[in-house]
C-alpha positions as CSV (number, residue, x, y, z in Angstrom):
1,M,-13.3,2.2,-21.5
2,T,-10.0,4.3,-21.5
3,P,-6.7,2.7,-22.0
4,T,-4.1,2.5,-19.3
5,V,-0.7,4.1,-19.9
6,V,2.5,3.3,-17.6
7,Y,4.5,6.1,-16.7
8,E,7.8,6.6,-15.0
9,T,9.0,8.8,-12.4
10,C,11.6,8.8,-9.7
11,G,12.3,5.9,-9.9
12,L,8.7,4.3,-10.1
13,R,6.5,2.7,-12.8
14,I,2.9,4.0,-12.4
15,R,-0.1,2.5,-14.4
16,S,-2.7,4.6,-14.7
17,A,-6.1,5.2,-17.2
18,M,-5.7,8.8,-15.9
19,E,-3.5,11.1,-18.2
20,L,-1.1,12.3,-15.9
21,H,1.7,14.6,-18.3
22,L,4.5,12.6,-16.9
23,P,7.0,10.3,-18.8
24,R,5.9,7.1,-20.2
25,S,7.9,3.9,-19.7
26,D,8.7,1.9,-22.8
27,G,7.6,-1.5,-20.5
28,S,4.1,-2.3,-19.4
29,A,5.2,-3.8,-15.9
30,A,4.3,-1.5,-12.8
31,D,5.0,-0.7,-9.4
32,V,1.7,1.3,-8.5
33,D,-1.3,1.1,-9.9
34,I,-4.2,3.8,-9.9
35,E,-7.8,3.4,-10.2
36,L,-10.6,5.3,-9.7
37,G,-13.1,4.4,-6.8
38,P,-16.6,5.3,-5.8
39,V,-17.3,9.0,-4.9
40,L,-16.6,9.9,-1.6
41,D,-19.5,10.0,0.4
42,D,-17.7,12.3,3.2
43,D,-16.4,15.3,2.1
44,G,-15.0,16.6,5.8
45,P,-11.7,17.8,5.9
46,T,-9.9,14.7,7.7
47,P,-10.4,11.2,6.8
48,P,-10.7,8.0,9.0
49,G,-7.6,7.2,11.0
50,E,-4.8,8.6,13.0
51,V,-3.5,12.3,11.4
52,V,0.1,12.1,10.4
53,A,0.5,15.0,8.2
54,V,-1.7,18.7,7.8
55,D,-0.9,21.4,5.0
56,E,-2.2,24.3,6.6
57,A,-2.7,26.5,3.4
58,F,-6.0,27.2,4.1
59,D,-7.8,28.1,7.4
60,V,-9.1,24.8,7.7
61,G,-6.4,23.0,5.6
62,W,-5.8,22.3,2.0
63,Y,-4.8,18.5,2.5
64,T,-4.9,15.9,5.8
65,V,-3.1,12.5,5.6
66,T,-4.1,10.0,8.1
67,D,-3.2,6.5,8.6
68,T,-5.7,3.8,9.2
69,G,-3.7,1.0,10.1
70,V,-4.4,-0.6,6.6
71,D,-4.0,2.0,4.4
72,H,-3.0,5.7,4.2
73,R,-5.5,8.6,3.4
74,L,-4.7,11.9,1.7
75,R,-7.5,14.1,1.6
76,F,-7.8,17.4,-0.1
77,R,-10.2,20.1,0.6
78,D,-13.1,20.3,-2.1
79,C,-11.4,17.9,-4.6
80,A,-10.9,14.2,-3.4
81,E,-9.7,11.6,-1.3
82,F,-6.6,9.3,-2.4
83,V,-6.4,5.5,-0.5
84,V,-2.7,4.4,-0.9
85,G,-3.1,0.3,0.0
86,P,-0.8,-1.6,1.6
87,G,3.1,-1.2,0.4
88,A,1.8,1.8,-1.5
89,R,1.0,-0.6,-4.5
90,T,-1.9,1.1,-5.8
91,V,-3.8,4.4,-5.1
92,T,-7.8,4.4,-5.0
93,V,-8.9,7.7,-6.5
94,R,-12.4,8.8,-4.6
95,P,-13.5,11.9,-5.9
96,M,-15.9,14.5,-4.0
97,P,-19.3,15.1,-5.2
98,D,-19.1,18.8,-7.0
99,G,-15.3,19.0,-6.2
100,R,-12.4,20.4,-8.3
101,T,-12.2,17.4,-9.7
102,E,-9.7,18.4,-12.6
103,L,-6.9,19.0,-10.1
104,I,-6.4,15.2,-9.8
105,P,-4.1,14.7,-12.0
106,I,-1.6,17.4,-10.8
107,L,-2.3,16.2,-7.2
108,L,-1.2,12.5,-8.3
109,A,2.0,13.2,-9.7
110,G,2.7,16.0,-7.2
111,T,1.6,15.2,-3.5
112,V,0.1,12.1,-3.7
113,L,3.1,10.9,-5.7
114,A,5.4,12.2,-2.8
115,L,3.5,10.2,-0.1
116,V,3.7,7.2,-2.0
117,L,7.6,7.2,-2.3
118,T,7.6,8.0,1.4
119,I,5.7,4.7,2.2
120,R,8.0,2.9,0.1
121,G,10.9,4.3,1.9
122,S,12.5,7.2,0.0
123,T,13.6,10.6,1.2
124,V,12.1,13.0,-1.2
125,I,12.2,16.6,-1.1
126,H,10.2,19.2,-2.7
127,A,12.3,20.5,-5.2
128,S,12.5,21.6,-9.2
129,A,16.2,20.6,-10.3
130,V,18.3,20.7,-13.5
131,A,21.5,19.1,-14.5
132,R,24.3,19.4,-16.7
133,A,26.7,16.6,-17.7
134,G,25.5,14.2,-14.8
135,S,25.5,17.2,-12.4
136,A,22.2,18.2,-10.8
137,V,21.6,21.3,-9.0
138,A,18.0,21.3,-6.9
139,L,16.2,24.3,-6.1
140,I,13.7,24.1,-2.8
141,G,11.8,26.3,-1.2
142,H,8.5,27.6,-0.5
143,A,5.7,28.3,-2.8
144,G,6.4,31.3,-4.7
145,R,10.1,30.8,-4.4
146,G,10.9,30.9,-8.1
147,K,12.2,27.1,-8.2
148,S,10.0,26.3,-11.4
149,T,10.9,29.9,-12.8
150,L,14.5,29.7,-12.4
151,A,14.7,26.1,-13.7
152,A,12.8,27.0,-16.7
153,M,15.7,29.9,-17.0
154,L,18.7,27.2,-16.5
155,C,16.3,24.9,-19.2
156,G,16.6,27.8,-21.9
157,A,20.1,28.0,-21.3
158,G,20.9,24.6,-21.9
159,A,20.5,22.4,-18.8
160,D,18.9,19.3,-18.9
161,L,15.3,19.1,-16.6
162,V,15.3,16.4,-13.6
163,T,12.1,17.4,-11.7
164,D,9.5,20.2,-11.6
165,D,8.1,18.9,-8.0
166,V,9.0,15.9,-6.5
167,L,12.9,14.8,-6.3
168,V,14.0,11.7,-4.6
169,V,17.5,11.8,-3.0
170,E,19.8,9.0,-2.0
171,P,21.9,10.1,0.8
172,S,25.1,8.0,-0.7
173,R,28.3,9.4,-0.9
174,P,28.3,11.0,-3.4
175,P,24.9,12.0,-3.0
176,T,22.6,11.1,-5.8
177,C,19.2,12.3,-7.0
178,V,16.5,11.2,-9.5
179,G,13.1,13.0,-10.8
180,G,11.2,12.3,-13.5
181,A,9.2,15.6,-15.3
182,A,8.6,16.2,-18.7
183,E,7.2,19.8,-18.2
184,L,7.7,22.8,-15.9
185,R,4.8,24.6,-14.3
186,L,5.0,27.9,-14.3
187,R,2.9,31.0,-13.1
188,E,1.8,33.4,-15.5
189,S,3.7,36.0,-14.6
190,A,7.2,34.0,-15.0
191,S,5.8,32.4,-18.5
192,A,5.0,35.6,-20.0
193,A,8.4,36.7,-18.9
194,L,10.3,33.6,-20.9
195,D,10.5,33.0,-24.5
196,L,9.0,29.2,-24.2
197,G,7.9,28.6,-27.8
198,A,4.3,28.7,-27.7
199,G,4.3,24.8,-29.9
200,S,5.4,23.5,-26.3
201,L,3.1,25.1,-24.2
202,R,-0.4,24.5,-22.8
203,R,-2.9,25.8,-20.2
204,T,-3.2,23.6,-16.9
205,A,-6.3,22.7,-14.5
206,D,-4.6,25.2,-12.0
207,D,-4.2,28.1,-14.1
208,R,-0.7,27.6,-14.7
209,T,1.3,27.4,-18.1
210,A,2.8,24.0,-18.6
211,W,6.2,24.1,-20.9
212,R,7.1,21.1,-22.1
213,V,11.1,20.1,-22.2
214,E,12.7,19.1,-24.6
215,R,16.0,18.3,-23.0
216,R,15.8,16.0,-19.7
217,A,18.1,14.2,-17.7
218,V,16.9,10.1,-17.4
219,G,18.0,8.2,-14.6
220,A,20.3,9.3,-11.2
221,Q,22.3,12.0,-11.3
222,D,24.8,13.4,-9.1
223,L,23.4,16.0,-6.3
224,G,25.9,18.8,-6.7
225,A,24.5,21.4,-4.8
226,I,21.4,22.7,-3.6
227,V,19.8,26.1,-3.8
228,L,17.4,28.0,-1.9
229,P,16.1,31.0,-4.1
230,V,15.6,34.4,-2.5
231,P,13.7,36.5,-5.2
232,S,13.9,40.2,-5.3
233,R,12.2,42.6,-7.8
234,G,15.0,45.1,-6.8
235,C,18.2,43.1,-7.4
236,E,19.9,43.9,-10.8
237,T,22.6,41.4,-10.3
238,I,22.5,37.6,-9.1
239,E,24.3,37.0,-5.9
240,T,25.0,33.6,-4.3
241,R,26.4,32.7,-0.4
242,R,27.5,29.7,0.5
243,L,25.6,28.5,3.7
244,P,27.5,27.0,6.4
245,A,26.6,22.9,7.5
246,E,24.4,24.0,10.4
247,E,22.7,27.2,8.8
248,A,22.1,24.7,5.7
249,L,20.5,22.1,7.7
250,L,18.2,24.3,9.8
251,A,17.2,26.1,6.1
252,L,15.9,22.5,5.2
253,L,14.5,21.5,7.9
254,A,12.2,24.9,7.9
255,L,10.8,23.7,4.7
């Protein structure tokens, strides 16, 4: 039987027998237990319950989230369903027959974690983030906007990694944030352009390069800024523009 490991990320301790490539906890207590359930006998796009969220990355949707009144179901097309139990204290993984089960650890550390945190009352944003001297910068935007690439460049210049995908923000004064990532997942073009050091690299199940970052920011950090990268192949200099409050809010709501 595979031994369980307790990981710590975004303020949660997660116990799992599946390797999640997240920072490990020093203790044995856990807030969330991940367990493997029976194979899913219904491979349709929508699980039982009231639909509360749909990601339309594909025509039929990449994932659908439903609320059954007892639990939440998060089903990924051609992969698996994740059943988040009452209070988000458990996550049961139900793989699909002949599904892309190799993606399950990546989904657990990303979208599933974000759902668990949301159910538990946290404010979650999809972001990469780095920190220097206790002050963090969050990099947000849709897929392909260069969040992880820019975070890797900043870490290579001496910044500490806060997170690569899921960031919890506390709307305090000043606002704070907490992440919990041990590595950055980069597209092939980005990893080839950066000097990352071969000893800290691995290939992921979704065909990306994961760079294990030694310098990590642990615990809550003051959130100093939120940056929306706008990549350009023709730009030769870095330009920044501070958005007015109204424009910044609309940009955040559009993500």
